[in-house]
N, C-alpha and C positions, 0 to 999 in steps of 0.2 A: 578432429575435434578432441580437445583435452577431456578426459573422463572426469565427471563430477564426483566428489567424495560423498559418501553416504552417511547421514546423521540420523540416529534414532533418539527421539525425545520421549522420556518416560516420566509422566507426572499424572497424579490422580485429579488435579484441577484442570478441567477442560479449557478454561479461559487461558491458563498459562501455556499449556502445550500447543493450543491453536495459535496463540500470539507468537510464540517462538517459531513455530512452523512457518507462519507467514513471513517473518523477518528473515529466515534462513533460506527459504526456497529459491531466492534469487541466485544464490551461489552454490547451493548444495542439493543433493537428492535427499529429501526429508521424509521420515516416517515417524509415526507416533504410536505410543502404547500407554494405556491408562494405569497399569500396575506392573509389578515385577514378573509375575507368571506369564502375562501376555507378552512382555518384552522378551523373556526367555524363549517362548514359543516362536516368536517372529525370528529371533536370532538363530534358532535351530534350522531355519530354512533359507535365511538370507545373511550375507556378510554385511558388516557395518564397519566404517572407519572410526566413527566416534559415537559414544553413547552419552547423552546428557540426561542425568537422572536426578529426580528430586530425592532429598534425604528422607523426609517423613511421609510415608505412604502406608495405608492400611495393609495388614498382612505382612508382606515382605518389605522391609525398609531399604533405603538406597545403599547402605553399606553392605548388607547381605547380598543384594542384587549384584553389586560390583564384584564381590568374591565369587559368586556363581558364574558371572560372565567371564572373569579372567581365568577360570578353571577350564574354559573351552579353548579350542583351536579352530580358526585363528582368533587372536585376541584383539578386540577393538580398543581404542583409547577411551578411557572413562573420565568424565568430568561430573562432579557432584554439585547440585544446586540446592540451596536451603535458605529458608527464612530465619533459621535459628543458628546463624553463624557463630562459631566460637573457635578459638585456637585448638581446644581439645578435639573438637569434631574434625577440624581440618587435618590435624596430625593423624587421627585415627583413619581418616579417608585415604591419606597418602600411604599409611602403613598397609592398608588392604589393597593397594595397587592403583588408586586413583591418580590420574596425571595432573589434575588441577581441581580447584574448589572455588565456587562463586556463590555470593549471597543474593537472595531475592530482596527487593525487585531487581531483576537483572538489567544491568546497563548494556544495551545492545552493541555499542561500540567496543566496550570491554570484552563482551562475549566473542565478537568477531576477531579481536586481537588474540584472545586465548585459543580460539579454534585454529587460527592460522599457525600459531606457535606449536600447538599440539600436533597438528598434521605435519608440520615441518620436522619436528622431532621424530614422529612416527616414520616419515620417509627416510630420514637419516639412519634410524635403527634398522629398517628393512634393508637399506643399502649395505650397511655394515654387516648384517647377518649374511647377506648374499656374498659379500667379499670374504667373510670368514669361511663360508661353505666352499668357495672357490679355492681358498688357501688350503682347507682341509683336503679337498680333492687333489690339489696339485702337490701338496707337501706332506700330507698325512701318511700314516703307515700303509693305508690301502693302496697307495701309489708305488710302494716298494715291492717290486715283482720278484717272486721266488717262493719255493716251498721246501728248500733244503733245510736240514737240521741246523747247519751253520748259520744260515740267515735267521731262522726262527729264534735261535739263542740271542742273536744281536737285537732283534725286535723286542724280545722279552726284557732284555736289559734296558732298552729305550723306554718301555712302558713303566718300568720300576723307577728309573732315575728321573724321568721327566717332571713329576709333581714336586720333586725336592728342590732345595736351593743349591745343591752341590754343583761345583764346577765339574765339567766333563771333558775328557781328552779322547778324541776320536783318532784312532790309528788305522792306517791302511794305505795300500799302494795307490798311485795316481789313477784316477778314474773309477774307484770302487764305490763312489757315492757318498763321500764324507759330508758334503754340504747338504745333501738331501736328508741325511740322518740328523744333522744339526737343526734343520728346519722342522723335522718331525718332533724332536725334543722340545723345541720352542712352542710349537703348535699344541702339544699335549700338556704344556705346563700352565700354571696359574698366570703366567706372564703373556699368554697368547694374544691378549688384546693390546699389549704394548709392542714397541718396535723390536724386530730382530735386525740388527745392524751387522753387516759383513765387511771384513777387511781382509784383503789378500796380501799378507805380509811380504811375500816374495816379489811383489810387483813394484815396490817402492824402495828407494834408498833410505838409509837409516834416518837422516835428518828430516826427510819428508814424512816418513812413517810416524815419527814422534809427534809432529804437528797434526797429522791425520788422526791419531789416536786421542791426543789431549787438547788439541786446538792451540791457538796462539793469540797473543795480544797484538794490537797495531804497533808496528815498529820493533817487534821482537827480533827481526832479522831482515836483511835486504830483501825487498819484495813483499814484506808483510804490510800492506797498505791499509788493512782493516782487520778488526778482530774476527777470528774464525772459531766457531764451535767445533769441538772434536767429536769423534765417534763415541767416546764414553758418555759424553753429555747427551748425545742423540739417543743413546740406548738406555738412558735412565728409566728404571722401572721395567725394562725388558731384558733382552739378551744381546750379548756381543759375541759374534763368531769370528775368531781369528784363525784364518786358514794359513797353513804352512808356518806355524809359530816357531818352528825350529830355525827359521831364517833370520830372526831378529838378533841384533848384536848385543853384547854383554851390558853396555850402558843402558840400553832401553829395557833390558830384562830387569834391571834394578828398579826402574821406575814402575814397571808393570807389577813387580812383586809388591811394591808399596801400596798400589791401588787395591790389590787383592787382600792385603792384610789390614789396611786402615780404611778402605772404602772412601778415599778422597784423593785429590791431586790438585796441581796448579797447571794452568795453561802455560805453554812455552812463552817465556818473557813476562809472566804474570806473578802476582803476589797473593792474590785471593785464593784461599783453599776452598775447593768445591766438593761437596759431598755427593756421592753417587750410589745408586742401588742398581747394580748390574750383575746378571748371571753370566759367567764367562764359559763359553764353549770353544775349545781349541781343537785344531786338527793338524796332523802332520803325517808325511809319508816317510819320515825318518825315525830312527830309534833314539828317542830323547834320553833314555837311560844310558845308552852307550855314549851319546854326546856329553851327558853329565859326567860319566866316569872319565871321559877324556878331557874334562875341564872346558868344554866348548858350550855348555849350557848349564846355567846355575842349578845346583842340586835343590836348593830351597824352593826355587820357582817350579822346578819339575814336580816336586811333591805337592805344591799348592795347586798345580794344574791337574795332577793325576789323582784326584779324589775318587772319581769313577772313570774307568777306561772302557771304551767301546772299540773293539778291534774288528774291522771289516775284513772278511776273507776275500782273497783275490778270486776272480771268476773261475780260474782253473781248479780251485778247491771247492767250488759249488757247481760243478759241471752239469748236474741234474737240473739246474735252473735255466740253462742256456735255451732249451726249446721254448720255455715260457717267455723269456726275454725276447727271443726272435719273433714270436707271435705278437707280443705287446708292441714292439717297435714297428713291425710290419703294418699293424692296424693303424698306428699313429701316423706313419708316413703315407699310407694309402689315403687317409683323410686329408692330410696336409697338401698332398700333391694331386688330388683328384684322380687317384688310381684305384683299380679294383683287383689287385693281385691276390690270388686265392690262397697261396701258401708256398711251400718249399717242396721241391722234388727230393727223393731219398738221398741222391748223391750230394745235393746241395746241403741238406740237413747234416749229413755225415761230416762234410768238410767243415762246417761251422761249429759243430759240437766238438770235433777233434782239435780245432785250433786252440792254442793256449791263451790267447787274448792278453798280451802283456799290458795293453792299455785299458784292460778291464771293460766295464760297462760303457765307458765313454767311447772306446774304440769300437765296440759292438754296435752301439747306436749309430755312429758315423758310417760304419760299413753298411748297415741296413738302409740308411738314408740314401747312400750312393747307389746301392743295388736297386732300390725301388725307383729312383729317378731315371736310371738308365735301362730298366727292364723293358722288354718288348713282348713278353709272353705272359700268359695267365698265371704261370707259376715261376718262381725264382729257381734257376737251375745252377749247376756247378759252374757253368760258363759265366754266370753273373757274379760269382765270388771272386774277389781280388786275387790275382795269381799267387801272391806270397802266402795266402791263407789256404790255398788248395794243397800245398805241399804237405801240410800237417795231416792230410787225409791218409797218407801212407802208414801212419802209426795206428795200431789197433786199439784206440781208446774208446771207440764208439761202436756203432752197430749199423747193419743195413736196416733202413726203415722204408716203409711203403708210403706213398703219397697221402693216403687217406687214413693213416694211423692217428689215433688220439694221442695226446701228450702222455697219458697213462700207459698206453701201449708202447710208445717210444721208450719210456723209462723202464718198463718191464723187460723189453728186449735188450736194452743196454745192460741190465743186470745179468740176464741169461748169457749174453755173449762174453761178458767179463768173467763170469764163473767158468764158462767153457774154456776160455783162453788160459785159465790158471788151474784147470783140473779141480774145480770146486773150492779152491783156497780162498776163503772169504777175506782174509787180511789183504792179500795181493789184489783181489778183485776190487775191494774198497779203495785201495790206493790208485788203481787204474781209473776208477770212476771219479776220483777226487772227493770222496765222502768218507765219513768215519765208519769204522766197522759196526758200531752200534746202530748207525742209520741204516746200513745195509741189512743188518739183522731185522730191524723193524720193517723195512720194505719187504723182505722175504716173507715175514709173517703176514703182512697185508695182502700179498699176492698168493698166499697159500702154498708156498714151496715147502717141501719136506726137508727136514734137517739131516741131509746126508752128505754135507760138505765138511771140509777140513778147515783147520786154522791156517 
């Protein structure tokens, strides 16, 4: 059975509140209160979907009551009723958070319509809030796993640049998480409620990519049987993420530069100039500056894109994050596949930490998924590791770990073994660990090591 919505009627006139209650009880769970304080007392113990409140009541008036109600969580939808209707009162009620305004005597058909509209709007807002929370969970910074100083610097840059209007260029090897960073920038920006539209530039030939970005008019080329809206139009008010932007050809670079400079464009085959408000986030696994120096990428476009640069380090340079990522993906794929694998044996952990991960986080994710799906024991062992990854275990980059070690203990032992391997030389130990010397120094202080090592 569908749950009935709860309506609280607040009116100092008994005949009015009783009459409204009788009319609404057929479709709603109705409660009444004779003044503001009693309404607040009832709301402190019960949730309501809608509050219908009289404007003029002794003691606390309806506008004050609405303000007090909307300061609480959760917030009901508030509709004000008054026999003293005026534009000024209506405007003031809306300013204070009322969803609607009705004059007395109340037309019951009109009230029914207003209630349905208010509840529909409330339902949509709750759904949108839930979707935003899902997006924040999936694409927010909390979902970017790692504690290394290199990653923390990236996330701090993201936090600083996200609220601005600046274009952002994300650089990094394949699989380092460039799209995840782009989504985080969008979600943390004032444009978060508008679309984030993604285009993978390397996936389309130049003529199709132009139509994809800018749209086309009917008859613009063979096969253009109808008008098509492009990605710039779809992203209006939001963000456009162009992945692998280094792949676009020079002619299209010119048109892209014009959009960034003038904030307008024409569809392919069209004459109408369309204004657009889009924040551009671009990503590449190539050195755009080098391509620019070689004449293969427009220098002026490079500088337009490169207002703020976010450089994602490869996984081999943030090796201390690997155990965290392993645990993260193990938990995810356990849940996805109905498994209950408890963790990694020491030799398995060593093999995975020692491997250089040329495909970065994407390769690690795929490897753990494969291992979880094929695993037959309670813990993942070195036999579950793909053969080409086991060979890396011969190099002394990591450490022996015990099955029940915490991640902090794993990290601490990694540091100890690296310092031992290089006779206390911090610079070489940091290089082996794939972290900066400053990060190593900070970690040593955290773990209480004495400063008896060399440079």
